[in-house]
TIDREN-476504 format. One record per residue (C-alpha): residue in three letters; z, y, x. Coordinates in steps of 0.05 Angstrom, whole numbers, plus 5000, padded with zeros to 4 digits. Layout:
N
ALAZYX...
//
This chain:
440
MET401640275129ASN408139905138SER411439795206ALA412639065201VAL410838665262LYS404538265252PRO402237645289SER398637805354GLU391037865345PRO386237525393PRO383637955450THR377738385432ALA373238155488PRO370237465481THR371437295553ALA377237405602PRO373837585669ILE380037865705ALA383537365749ALA391037335760ARG390237585831SER386238195807ALA391638345755THR396838345810ALA392338765855LEU391639265799VAL399239335795ILE399839425870ALA394039925871SER397140325815MET403940335847ILE402540515919GLY400441235921VAL402641825963GLY409941825939VAL412541315990PHE409641716048THR412342396025THR418642335985SER424042116036GLY424342786072PHE426443146009ALA431142575991LEU434342626059HIS435443366047ASP438743225979LEU442942616000GLY444542776073SER444642036094ARG439041566115GLY442940986087ALA443741336020VAL436241486018LEU434540746030LEU439540555975ALA436041045928TRP429340705943LEU432640035927ALA435340315862GLY428440575844GLY425539885855ALA431039565813ILE429540035754ALA422039905760LEU423539155761CYS427639245697GLY421439575666ALA416839025691LEU421338485660SER421738865595TYR414238975592GLY413338245611ALA417138055550LEU412638495507ALA406438215541LEU408637505526ARG409437685453PHE403238135447PRO398237925499ASP392938435483SER390339045521GLY393139745505GLY399939795537GLU404640275501TYR399440355445GLU399439615430TYR407039525437LEU409340125397ARG404540005339ARG407139305332THR414539415345LEU415940125317HIS410340415273PRO402640465277THR403341215283ALA407941145343GLY402840705376THR397241175364ALA401441755391ALA403041355454GLY395741175464LEU393741905460VAL399242095509SER396741535556MET389641835555VAL392242505576ALA398742435615GLY398541695632PHE391641675664GLY388042345661ALA393342755696PRO395242215748LEU387842105764ALA387342865778ALA393542865821ALA391042275862ALA384342615870HIS387643265893LEU391542885947LEU385542455967GLN381643095983VAL387443346027TYR388542686066GLY381242456066CYS378943086098ARG384643056150CYS383042336164LEU375542496177ALA377443146213ILE373243576168GLY374744226133GLU377644176064PRO373244496011THR376045075972GLN374444725907PRO376243995891TRP369443705903VAL371843105943GLY376542915887THR371043015837VAL366542535875ALA372042015879ILE373242035802VAL365841985786LEU364641435836ALA370441025808ALA367941115739TRP360940885759LEU363540265795HIS367940045738GLY362540215687ARG357139765719ARG360539095714VAL367738875706GLU367138385764LEU364238905811GLY370139385798THR375538865806ARG372238565868LEU371939225904GLN379039385882ASP381538735909ARG378338865975VAL380839575983VAL387939365963ALA387638826017ALA385339326068LYS391039806048LEU396339266056ALA393339066122LEU393839766149MET401139806126ALA402739136158LEU399539386223PHE403940006221LEU410239586208ILE408539106265ALA407439706311SER414139976291LEU417739366318ARG418539756383LEU424240106346PHE428739516358GLY433039626421ARG432040366419ALA438140816421PRO440241046351THR437541716329HIS441742256297ALA442342286221ALA441542906179PRO447543366167PRO451843166108VAL451043506041ALA456343805997SER454943385936PRO451242725946TRP451742595870ARG447743215855GLY442943015909LEU442042335876VAL440542665810ALA435343105844SER432042545885MET431741945838PRO426442205789TRP421542305848ILE423241635878TYR422141295812LEU415741655802ALA413341345867TYR414340665833SER410140855771GLY404440375757TRP408739745753ASN406139645682ALA398639705699SER396838985681ALA399439095610TYR393539575596ILE388339035610ALA391938415583GLY386538235535GLU381738125593VAL386337735639VAL385736985644ASP391836645610ALA394837315595ARG401537075569ARG402836755636ASN399337215685VAL400537905659PRO408237865663ARG407537525732ALA402938065758MET407938615738VAL414138265768HIS410638005830GLY407238665843CYS413739045834LEU417538585881LEU412338635935VAL411839385930THR419439475931ALA420039055994LEU414339456025TYR417440116006LEU424139926037ALA420839696102LEU416640316108ASN422340806093ALA426840446142VAL421640596196PHE420541306173LEU428041486172TRP430241146237SER424041306281VAL426342016298ASP432442466290GLY433942606217SER433843346229GLU426243286243LEU425142986174VAL429643386129GLY425643746074ARG419043536105PRO413443236062GLU409742906121VAL415342416140ALA410341846150ALA406042256198ILE412042476237ALA414541766244ALA407641506263ARG406642046316ALA413541896347LEU412041146349LEU404641126367GLY402341826383ARG395942116354PRO392941426338GLY399041266295GLU398241926257LEU390941756243LEU393041046220VAL397941326170THR392941846145ALA387741296134THR392940866099VAL394841436052SER387541566037LEU386340836019ALA392640835977LEU390141425937LEU383041115930THR385840465904SER390240865856ILE384241225829LEU380440565822GLY386340235787MET387440785737THR379840815723MET380240075707ALA386540085664GLY386240735626PRO379640635588ARG382239975563VAL387340355521VAL382040825495ALA377440235477ARG383039855443MET384640465400ALA377340545383ASP376839815363ASP382739915316GLY379640525284ALA384641025314LEU378941355355PRO371441395344ARG368140705346ALA363340925399LEU368940895449GLY370340165433THR368839525470VAL362039195474ALA361938445481GLY361338215554GLN361038925582PRO366039445608PRO368239995559ARG363240485589ALA364041045537ALA371641015545ILE370841035620VAL366641665615ALA371641985567GLN377541815613ALA373842105674ALA372242735635ILE379642845620ALA381342725693LEU376243215717LEU378743755668PHE385843675698LEU383043675768TRP379544345761ALA384644685717THR391644505742GLY395544515807LEU398743895839GLN405944095830GLN405244215756LEU401643555748MET407343165781THR412843415737TYR408343365674ILE406542645692GLY413742395705TRP416742695641THR411542425593LEU410841735624SER418241645625LEU419041775550CYS413041325532ALA415840745574ALA422840835544ALA419940825474ALA416240175489VAL422639845513VAL426340095451GLY420839735412LEU422339105452VAL429739145431ARG427739235359VAL423038655355ARG427838205395LEU433438365346ARG428838205288GLU425537585313GLY430637275359GLY430837045433GLU426136455425ALA420436885397VAL421537465445ALA424137195511CYS426637715560ARG429837555627GLY436337925638TRP437338095565PRO440538545544TRP442238905608VAL435138975634PRO432539405577ILE439039785573VAL438839965647PHE431540175643VAL432240605581GLY438640945607ALA435541095675VAL429141365647LEU432541815598TRP436842065654PHE430542235693ALA427642605633ILE433743035625GLY433943185698ALA426643415697VAL428243885639VAL433944195678ALA429944245743ALA423244475714PRO423844715643ARG416945035638ASP413144425660SER417543975617LEU416044405556LEU408644295570ALA409943545571LEU413943595507GLY408343985475THR403543425493VAL408042905460VAL408943335397ALA401343465393ALA399842725402ALA404842535347SER401943045299LEU394742825314ALA396842095306HIS399842245238LEU393442575215LEU389242015240GLY393641515205ARG393041885139ARG385441895146ARG385241145160ALA389741015099ASP385241445055ARG379041065077ALA382440405064
//
């Protein structure tokens, strides 16, 4: 098969039941997880200044926006479901697309679903004041329930997700309103300075950027979104801007609510800030907000991930049984994605999952944007419009590669596992491509 870019095919599904607001809600649900509530304590330890930490969060949002603008250009040119699978097979080579799709199944959705389920068990049990089970039963129930809801009807899954996202944003707004009492308070002490802020930035930025992951969620369901060429890019950009503003506001409250020495190196910065501002009720508010954030993350990934699997099956890259059925959710793909997530949940620890996820997702996203550069140079600016060209894709690819290199240095063992996944996916994609060519 040659790698020439072909005209975009019509969406697989005969209807487009997902509204623009639901596509934006999916982006917000996928982005806001536990990272914003836990990362700043470690970043403060690495950077030594609350202002520097807030600037790092702003930089993370700018990088995510560069990614959203780049993917928006790809979605405008190829308005079908599939994300990196769809983009890479059309811009680089069909084998690259299949490899990216296989990586998405495992590291893009399976592992993140398991990580969110792990954390939901911790925070959910704390919120309900019940003992945490020794095995991940709560996380298992969450994954199975999300798969059941999204497998019943597309409208049911999106409607529930829209409402839970609205509840999550309302709780965050309530916390920010309550934090207005910070105004007029005497300034708190900052953390002690560090010897090398640059090295601290290198250590902190990959984790901050990981907290922004999910900005591309609407690209995975583009074929089912109403007026995809218009609404999918808007969902990514609007969702990214809203989440960036929310992250900056939340972290400003977290960092300036108490003395910096109380936050340095602590994972529960949100709970510490809420307790200082509102006492025990504030701590419960934050715990409930984190639990909802994790629940919406699980719902969002259960909605987006199986669309990649179904798209690959429709193209013959995976068994046809996993493909779409007219007017119905991709139930077989939803079950397959949930099974992969449950395997990770029961077999792997949370820390390993986080490094594994960050490294593999970074490389896939960078490859998709490289594909954008290639098709833009080939077809021209009128056919492939990209705001901020060429700096937007250059900044994104450069930053993501920097994060990947930093992860290798910081955690070589977990990075090797991620590299092994990419190599295995590429090898399997090559074999699948040869089989398809032989059948043709």
